[in-house]
Structures are given as structure tokens and as C-alpha cells.
N, C-alpha and C positions, 0 to 999 in steps of 0.2 A: 452596450452590446447587451440582448437580450435572450433568454434562454424558451426552446417550446416546450420543454419535458423540465422544469425547476426543480421538480423532484429529485431527479436522480442526483444530483448536485449532494442531498444526504449521503451519498457514497463516497464521498470524500471523507468522511469520519473513518473509514478505514485505513488514515494514515498513521491512526493512533500503531496500529498493529506492527509498522517495523520498530515504532519507538520504544515497544514494550519489548518487542524480541532482542533487542539491541540494552535493555538495561537489566535483564534476565542474564545471569553468569550460565556461565559453563560448567558441567561438571563432568568428571570421568565416570562414565554408564559403566565397562568394566572395573571388577573388584577382584583382585586375587589375596586368596586369604595364607596366611603363613601359618603353620602348627605352631610356631614358637612363640606367637603373639596369641594364641586362644586365651590364655590367662591372665591377661592385661586388660587391663578397664578399659573400654572404648571413651577417648575425650572427643568433644565437638571442635569441630575447625573452629581458628579465632578471626575471625577480621578484622582484616590489616588497614582495608579502605572503604570508603564508601560505595554503591554500586553508582557509575558514573556512565554517559555515553562515551561511546568508543565506534570509531570507522563513521566518524561524521558524512564523507565523502558517500560510503555507501549508502548510508540512509538521508542522505538528501536527494540520492537519483530512486530510490525504492520509493519516498513519498512522492517526491513528482513524476513517476510514472501512474499511480493511483489517483491522483488528480487529476491529470490528464484525460486518464479514461473517465475519470466520474465526468469532466466537464464534455468529454465525446458525446455518451450518454444522455446528457442536458440538450444536447444538438442547439449550438449557441446560432446567435445571426445577428446581422447589423440591419438595423432599420435605417435606411436612406429614404425621405419622403420626394416624392415626385419636385422636380423644382417646377414651380410655378411658370405660368404662360408668359410670353414674352411682353413687356409693356411699351416697347417703343416701336410699334408698329411691325413687326414683324409677323409676315402671315406663314399659315401653316397649312397643307395640303393635306386633308384627313381623308381618310375612306374607309366607311365603314361596311365590315364582312359580316352580314347574320345571314349564320347558319338555319335552314327549313328544313333541313329532313327531317325521316321519320321518327329519330329519335330523340327530337324537339317536341315530340308527343309526350314525354313523361312528365309528370305531375310538377305544375309548378314551371316546368322549365321555359314556357314561352311567354310566359308572363315577364318573366323574369329579364329573359331577352329584350323584349320589348320596351321595359323599363331604362333596361340600362343603356341602349341606345338613343332612346328619346333623348336622355341625362348630358350624352356626347353629345347629341345635336344641340340642345340646348346651352351649352358649354363653348361652343362656337362663338369666335372674336367676331369683328366686323371686317376684318382683313383677312379669315379663313375661306378658305375653299374647303364644301362639302362635298364628300359622294356615299352613294349606298348600294352597295353589290348583295344580294341577295343569293345563295346556294344551294343547290342539295346535290342531283348527280350532274348539272353543268349549272354555272354561274347567268344573272342574269343582273341586268341594268337596273335598278329600280328610280334612282336619282342621278344624273351626272353633273360632271363638273361645270360642263356648259349650261346646265338646266339649270342647275344652282345659282352662277354668272347673269342667266339672264334672268332671273326672277327679282323683283327688286328687294332691298336687304331688309326692309321690314317684314315683308313677307315668305323670307328663306323659308325661318323654321319652323312656319306653319305647312311649308306643303311639304318639306319632310318630314313631320309628324303623320302630316296625313296619307302619305305613301307608307311610313311605317305602319299605320293602322288598316292600311290595306292588306297587309301580309298575313301569311298565316302556314305553319307547317304541312307540308305535304305527305306524301308516303315512299316518296324516291330516296335513293342509298343517299351516303355522305359521300361527294367529292371532295377535299378539302386542297389536295395537291392541283389539278386543276383551275379550283377557285383563288387560288394565292398567287398561281402564275397568271389569272387574268387581273386579278388586281394589278399585281406591282406593274403590267402592260398598261392597265389605266389610267395608274396615279399618274404617267407621266404624257399620257394621249392629248393634246391640244395645248399644253402649257405654252403659255406666252412668255411667260416671265423664268428662266430657268436661272435667275439668281439665286439669294441669301434666301431659304425656304425650307423648310419643315415639312420632309414626307414622311407618310406613317399610315400603314393599315392596323386601324382598331378591327381585332378578331373576337366576333360575339360567339362563343359556340359553346356545346358539351364537351367539344375536345375528346367523342369516344374512340375506344380501339377500332374500332372496324373503320373507320376513314379510310380512304384512299387517297396516299400520301406520294404513287411512284411518279408520275410528270417530273419532283421538285429533284430527282437524283441526277436528272439530266438538265437542271435549268441553273443557271448563275444569277443568284438572286444581287439585286442593283446595292450596290453598298450605302446608298442615299436614301433608301427605305428602311425604315425599321416598323417590327410588327409585334404591337401591344397586343398580349394577350387575355382576352376580358371573359373568363373560365365561368363558366354555370354550374352548380350542383345542383340535384333532385333533392326534392323535399324527401324523397326514400331513397335511400340508397339499396343498390343490389336489384336484379332482373334475371327473371329466367324465362328463356325462347325456349319458342317450339318450331322446327325445321322436319320439313316434308325429305325425306332419301331414297333418292329411288332403286327400283331391284337392283343387284347387283348382276353382271354380264351371266354367271352361271345360274341365274334362277330358273327354276322348272315352267315354262309357258303355258302346261299343261295344267298345272296345281291352280289350286281355288284363289282367286287374287286377294291379296293382303296389302297392307299398309305399313311404313315403317317410319316411326319418328322420332328423333332425338331431342332430348331435352338438357338444354345449357343450362346451370346457376354460373351466376357471375362469383368472384371471390369474397365480393360485400356483400351477401346475398345475407338476410334473417330467416329466410324459410329455405326447408330443406326437403319435406314431404309437400306431392303433389298429386293431382287425380288428372287421367285424360279419358276421354269417350266420344263419341262420336256426335253429333250433332246438326240442326237444321234452323234455317232462318227463321220458320216462322213457330218453331216448336220450345219449348222449355231448355234447361241445361244442357240437356243428357237426351237420348234416344237411349242408347247400351247404358250397359253398369261400368259406372267408370274403371279405371284400373289405375291403383297407388301405385306410385312412384317413389322413389324413395333417391335422391340426388342431393347428396351433400355439398357448399359452397364450392366454387372451383372443379367443379365435375361435372360431366352428362353421363346420361343413358340415351340407349336405344332399344325402345319398345315396339311389337309388331300388333296390328290391329286388324282382326280379320272385318273385311266389308258385313257392314249391317243387312241381315237378309230380309227384314221385313221392315224396313226402312228406306222404301225410294227416295225420300225428300231430302236424306242426309246429305251434306254438302260439305261437312266441314267436320274438323275435330278441336278440341277445346280444351287450354290445360288450364286448371285449378288453381290455388292456392299463392298467387305471385300476387304481389302487389301493383305490378306494373304491367298492365291489360295489353299494351299495345301492338305485341310482339305474341301473343297468349293463341292465334287459332289460327288453323292451314287449312286453307280453301282446298279441298280436296272431291269433284266427281268419283263417285266409287266406280273401279274399271266395266265398262258393256259391253258386249260382244261387239265387236263391228261389222257390219256387211260390207261385203265386197260385191261389189255388180259389174259383172263384164258379159258382154254379148258375143256368139261365134255364130259365124256362116261358113259353112261347109257342105261337102256329098259325104261325111262319114257315113257306113254303117253303121247301127247303133248295137253296141258294147263289143265292135271288132278292137282289137287289142293293138291295131297297129299303126292306128289312124290318130292323127294329131288331138280329137277331141277326145280322147283315153287317156291321153295324159294330162291334158288341160285341164280336168276335172280332177285329178289326183294330184296333180300339183297346188290345188289350193284346198287344202284339207280344213274341214271344222274345228274347232277348237274352243273350248271355254273363252277365251279373247278374242275370236273375230269366226265368221259364218260367210264362205264364199258362196254366190250362186251364179251359174253358166246359164244365158238365157240363150237357146239354140237357133237360128232361125236360117228357113228355107231361102237355099240360095237364088232361088227361081222368081220368089214372088217380091215384091217391092215392100220392105217395111215400113212402116208407119213412123212418121217423122217422131213422134211421141214415145216409142216404143224403146229408142234409145237414150232417152232424158236421162235414164237412171243409168246406165252403163257409160264411162269415162274411158273403157277399153273396146275394141272390138277387134276381134280377129277375125280374117279372111283367108279361107286356102282354097277358097274353088271359085270360078269366072261368074261375075254378077253382072247384070243388064245396066246399061247406063243408066236407068231410073234409080237403080239400086244406087249404084258410084255414085248419082248426085246428091242420094240422102244422107251416104258416109260422108261426102265432102262438107257438106252442110254442118255435121256432126263434128270433123275437125276442126272448120273454121271456128264452132262457139267453143273449142278448148279440147275435145277429144282426141286420145289419140288412136289411129286404125293401124292394124298391124298387118298389112298384106304378105301372108307367102303361100303362094298359089303354087298346086302341087302339078302343073300342066303349063306349057307356054300360050294356051290358048286366052289366059287371063291377059294379056296384053292390054288389050282397048280399055280396062276396066283400070289398069294401071295408070295409063295419059290421062284418063278422066277425073281422078282421082288427084292426080297433082296439076291437072290442066299445063300438059304438054304434048302439043303433037309430033308425031314422028314416033315416039316411044316406042319398043319394041321385044319380044321377050321370044327366045329360042331356047331349046332344049339342049342340055348339054353331057354329057357321061366322059370326066375324066378317066385316064387308064385305068386304075385300081381305085383310085380316091382322090380326092381334094384335102388339102389343109388349109387352118385361117393364116396366115403368113404376117398379115399385116392389120393393125386393130387401135385404133382411137382410143385409147383407156381416159382420156378426158372428156371424152363424151358422159352425159349422165346414163345411157343405157350401159354402158359399162362402168358406172362406176363402183361396182360392188367387185371386180374384180382387180382394180389400181392398189395391186400389191404383189409383188414378185410370189408370193407364195400362191396365190389363185391366178397369174395371169398365164399361165402355161393349158392352152387350145389344142395342142398339138396332136393330143390322142385322139381327139374327134375324127371322124371320120366322115366325109361329104360323097356320098354314092355318085348323086348330080344334081344339077342345079339349072336355074334358070338365064342365061345370058343379057342382060340389058343391052338394045341395040337401038341406036340415035342418040342426040345430045340431050344432057340434061339438064335440068333447070339450073339457073346461077344460084340460086340458094342453097341446091341441096347438097349434101354432107356424108361422103363415104364414110361409114362408122368402122368398117372391114373389109378385105381384101381375100379371095382366094390365091392359093399360091401360084396358080395359072394368073394372076393379077386383074380378073373382074372381079366386079363389085359384088361382096356378100351379103353387107347390111348397108342400105341407103336410107337415110333422113332426111325428109321433105318436109320442110316448115307449111304450113297451110292456116291460115289466120293465127287463132288463137292457139293450133293443135298443131299436130302435124300425122303425117303418112310413114311408117317406117315397113320400108320394102324389105323382103328377104328372100334371096334369090333361091334359098333351100329350106325346105318347111323343117320341124320338127319329125314328122312321119318315121317310121322306122325306115321303108322305102326309099326316103333320101339321105338319112343321117342317120348318126348315131346322137345326136344331140340331145334328143328325149332321155336319152338312157344314162348321159355324163351325171358328173354332179355339179357341173356347170347350169342347168334347164331352171332349177328352181330358183336358184340367186338371180338369174336372167330375167325371170319372168316376174320376177317380184322387183326388177327393175322397171321394167315398164309401168307398173302399177303406180311406182314410187315418180317416175317420169309424167304419167298422168294426174296425180295426184289422188286416185283409186286407193280408196282405204286410207288415207294418210289423214291421222287424227292431229289437233291442235299440239303442242308441244303440252308431256303431262305434269310438269312444275314451270309454267311460266312467273316470272317474277315482275314486277311493277315494275313500270319504263320499258319492258318486251313488247317485240311486236307479234301478234298472234298470227298467223298464217290462216286466211279465208278460204272457202270451199272455192275450186276454180269453175271456169265455165257460167257462170252466174251469168243471167241476164235481164235482172234487176235490182233494183236496191234492196240490201240488206240492211235491215234492223239489227241492230246491237243494244242490247238490254244490259247496261249496269247496274253495280251492285247499291249505289243510292238511286234506283230508279229511273234514271236520267235511261231514253231512247235516242240513239245516234246512229242516223242512218249514214250508208258507208256507199258507195258506187261501186257499180258491179265491175268496173276496170283496176280498183284496188284491191291489190294482192293480199293487203294484211292491215289489221288494226291495232294500234298503240293503247296498250292499257297503263291508266292513270292510279287506280286504287286496287287495295285486294279486295276478293271478293268471289261470287259466281257470277259469272258474265254469260248471257245466251244470244247467242247467234242463231238469227232465224228463230222458228218454232221450236225448236228439239234439241240442238248441240248448246251443251253447257262446259264451259271452262273454268276452272279453278286456278285463279291468280294471288298468288302471296307474296308478305313480303321479301325484301331482301337479308338474305341470312346475316350478311356482315350491320345490319342495323341493331341485331342482338346481343351484338359484342359491346355493350355500354362501359363496362371498365373504362377509366380514364388513360389517355395517352401519358408516356413519361414525361415530366416536367422539359425535360431537354433534347425533344424527340425531333422540335424542328428547328433547334439549332445543329444537330446533327445534320443534317441534310442542306443545312447553308444557308436559312434563312436566320436573317440578320433580328434577334429580338430583344428588343429593349427592357434591360434587366430590373432598371430603374423603371419601368410604368408598366410591367407586363403583370398584372394583377388584376381583380375585380377593383376596376378604379373608380366606379360608381356606387359601389355597394351601400344601402344607407345604412346610418348610424356609425361609418365611419368617415375619417378627414380625407378627403380626396388627393389621390396619390401616393399617399400610405399603403404598399403592400399587404395581404393577411400575410400571418407569419409562416404559415406552413409554405407558402409559394415562396417566401423569402427564402426561407431557410433551405428550402427544395434546390433552387439556385446556386444559392451562395454554397453550401456541402461543407461548414468549416470542420464536421466532426471526423471526415474522412483525414484531413489533415493533423486534428487534433492523435486520432489513433497511430498515423505514421510517426508523427514526435513521440508516443509512448511507445512503441515500437525501439527507438531509435535509442532513448533514454535505457531500456532494457538493456539491450547491447552493450552502451557501455558499461551500465550497471556489471553485467556478467566478465566483463574485460578485467574492470578493476577490481572485481573480487577472487578472479582467478590470477592477477597480479600480487593481490597482496597475500593470497595462501600460499605463492609461490617463497615469496621474502621474508615469511615466518618462520622461525624454526622448529622442528618436529616436536609435537608435546608429545612427554611419553608418559602412560599413563602408571606407571610403575617405578617408583625411586630407587637410587640402590640403597644396597645395606651397607653400612660400614663393615669392616671385617673385622674379626674380633682376635685378640693373640691367641696361639695353641698353647694350652696350658700341658705342661708334661707329664 
């Protein structure tokens, strides 16, 4: 038996205390003086017998309890060496599972991982089978079992070592659960001889706390597969992580833009004073005055930084004062006003407060976060094809000639959204030309008092903002007149809403990569109350989102996410990555997956900041029994740093062996049981002993007459 903290055994010296207490004679504490005895000389008591130990059972119980507590604090464990490999020709099927996530970029971890994995490969016997899987966000095969068997026996180790040398840690998060599930399936796949064979998974990882393990909760681990945990420890313990925080939902959108970041310090960190400041790729360590932040170990702090006013190149916030820099940068582009461009074709009188253009211009207000520009085009002229290139949405409320309808249809085919809301039935030819459907006609309708929307398809993106019972009530909006569609609708047309008369109110016509949205009644005051209701502005922004106009890439994408690209592209888009590489993206590609943190430039102007997954900053080690609690069969005898230099093969480190056995728990329980028995024995003896009187009776003297 060995001890993890043998100095606590000195606490066993406390056993002398009960022995001394048992040797001390108890004396009466209360004294009663009698007046008749004041004139007598005090005489010290005579010792009739030597001090000796009494109540030996109680003494033994008390000494045993103290000894058990001392042994528990010393953390005992049993050293059990790994049984040597079988020499009778029995084969083993070993799968090396190597962690290549971003947390492996910490000091010394990756070199240690390659060294240990290489030692495992070199230790394979002639009858053994070895495969290598690497994992971060998802597992991938590096060397399969079939590749190992197909390689000549004298070249297998060299091929595996060469594959290990080509691996490197990525910037992706750790998905340990899916990797173990894949390893359990891979170790049985293609197995020709299912007889007597040892199957094991050697997991080489830092076992950081942020690893994803949820798939193991619903997975039944195979009984014949054991896991050997080869745990890596960084050269410098502790880590401070920097994380970008989104604005709260109730944030003032008109206020000056700010950035909130969280600084989290691990419990085993040695540093607690840090600095944060804005910086740029081509500048020094900071562009603004650094902000001092005090974060004790095991705690976190949230700080707010104002956007730099005189530094247009600022694209990151840097944390200094931490020994592990892999997660000390947040890449973020200071918020810039977004310009929303729309086009409008109608016959509205200038400044008329009852026409659609009046409401459209005021529904897109300018603020510090967005600017809206409405390009007004004449309905009689033919707009140049380039005049609609910047507008992702075109609103049409007046009849247009065939040439204009052809230009609008061409814009829709390239990805634009044309909202056709005519105020008169004379626009019927333009509708048929826009959707390429002959025979469509329009007729003006005036319901008795008003019409209501009675059937709405909230699954359509146009009504997605109202897909909630609190916002889905359209019964308070009155429609005074509308245009009834006559003729057969195209098969791909989708009726989004109907009036209570049964006539279609909104129809979505897909056209190429865009669409034409027909509104039977416009939002002018003469047609409806729509523009005066609370539904108009959310509906309008739903149209903009439907077209991609004004839609920015996500403000805080993480490594591995897909950045949405601008729609309606007609040429290849050049994506400039943080490492300087340029990737060409096809026009039809809707998004681009990012693989490293940094600032990406999409095209000539749009920049996007991509950050590390926050889970990778949680570098504290997982509990030793976490995998076992999820049903994974962990080999207690070999789950260790099996190839640590300077230590015999198969001998687990003291801390890991003690952490698995936890003998101190049983010693504490035994000490509590001994104390319970001691309390019962002391009470039992007290009840059997006669009561001790503090005052001896005085013999009566004869009365003298």
C-alpha cells in the first residue's frame, strides 16, 4: 500500500491524547466548605493506588477512530501494475483515438500527444492490429484496420508513424462523445476473427471540461471494448478565456454600439490580473487604452468596451496577462451602419400622406445601425438593368409596360423579390408577364363593409415574424377593396393568405432564384388599414429578410460554422482567410464554412470576425469517473499515462490510481462507524456505574445534654 500524502500520517500521533486523558484521575470540581472544619489543618489526600488505564474498550475505539482519519487524509492506494502483453500469440485490436481539438494547442500538449501515440504504435506486437482515429468536432480515420493489415508487417509501424506526423491540432471544438461512439463501431468493423481477442481504445486527450459527451448518454457501450485513458497535462496549469457576448434583447438599438466580453479564469490559474483592449492585425498590442480587469481563479467578469472611434482597422479584442494565448483573442468587426436599398415604382403624388410610398419611406427609418434608401423609379419609363442591381426588393404599385415587366422578371430570376401590389386592376397584363402565366386577369372588388384575412400560412417565411399566438391576430385590419385574380394560377404558386371571401390575398410566385409576391390589396389608406396597423413594419422587414436585403452574416460566428454569403451573385466570390489564403466560392454557393479564427473578407468590403468555440476555453480536467458514469468500460489497471517517460510501462501515476480507488471514502466511513460504537459504549458504561457523590456524609455525633 502507498500513500498520496504520507505526511498526514503524522496525525496518527494524536492517538496519545486519549491515552493521556485515560491516565488523568478525575477530581471533584465542586467543593462545599463547612464552618466547623475551618479550624482544622488541611491534609492532602493519600494515594492508595497508582494511576492506571481504565475503560480499555473505549480507549481502543477512540485510538482507532483517530488512526482511521489520519490514514484517510494520507490518501492510500494500491499499486497494481499492468499485466504484460500476452506472449502466447493472442492478438489485440487497438484503436488509437487522438484529440486534435483547439485546446490541444496549449503549451507542450501536442508534442506529448504525438510522443505517446508513437510509443503505443511501436509497442504493437506482430499479431496485433492497430488503427488511428483523430477527432475534434467530428472523428476521422487516419489509419484503418484494413490499411494496417494490407501493409507489409515490416512497414506497418513506419506507415502509422508517418500518418501521425502529418496530424496537427485544429481550431475546432472537442466532441469526445461522438468520437468514442465511432471508435466503438470502428473496432468491430471488418473483423474477420471474432474469437479470443483483446479490444481496447487508447484515448490520448487532455480531457478538458468543455468536451461534448452527450451522445454517450443514449449509447450502450460494448462489453468487450475497454478504454485506456492516456491523459495529457499542460506544462503550465490554468487558463483565462475571452468570450464575446451578444447584446441583451432589451438593448437600446439607437445607442452607441458597444462590445461586451466575458473573461473566465480557471480554478487552477496562477494569474488574476489581466488587461483587455482593442487591437488590429497590422498594429501593435493595443489601439486603445487597456482596461484593467481583476478576475480571481475560478471566477469570471463581464466588461463593456466602446467601439474605437479613431481606429477603423480595429478588428479584435486582446486579453493580456494569461500564460495560454490560444483563446485570448476575440475577432469582431466594430458595428457599422447597414445600408438597405429598395426600389419603388408607383404613381404616388409627392408628399401625399395617404399613398404607399409615404408609409414605405417612414417604415425604414435611419439609425446608427442602419440606413435605408428608397430609389423611386417612374412607372412609364423602362429602368436600366443596372439600376436594379443594388436593390434586393422592388415594390410595384402601378401598372407598368411590358418592357419594364421584363426587366423586373429578369431581376427576380437573379434573386430579387418583386412585391407587386397594384392599386388598380389595370395592372393585370404586368402580373401575367412577371410570372410568365398567360390568362391571368384582375378585377376590382369592394366587399360589403370590409374584408378580413381569414386564412394565413404562418409556415411561409413572409409570415414567420407572426408565427406566435401573441402576434398572429390579423382580424383588426380592415381591407376596403382588393383585386380578385382570375384565371389559373401556376402550379408552383403558393397562396400565403386569403380573405374571408375565399379570394387569395397574398400569393408567392417562385421565379428563378427570386420570387414575385402578389398583394391583392395594397397598403394605401384607400385600400386598407394595413399601413396603420402594428403588423406592417414586421411584415415589411419579413420581406427584406426573405430577399436577403440588409441581412448581415452572424455577428459572432464560431469556427466550424457556415457564413451565409450575399444572395444574387452572378460571379465567383473571393473569400480572403485570416492566414492569407484566398478561396473562390461559386455563385450558387449559399454559404462558406470557416475553419480558423480571425477576420474573413468576403469580396471587396464585407468583413466577418470568426471566433473560437467558448467550450474550448474550459480547460479544467474532467472528473476521473466521468466516462464510467456514462457506461464506458474504463480499464482501471491501464487507464493512465501508460507511456510516460521515466516510469515503467503500465504503472499508473499515484494521483490517477488513488483517484480511481478512493480508499479514503471507506476509511472515513469506518471512522464514523467506530465513533458510533464508542458513543454507545460510553453511554452504556455510564448507565452501569453507580452515581458519584461530591459530598461525603458526616457521621452524627451524640448529643450532650
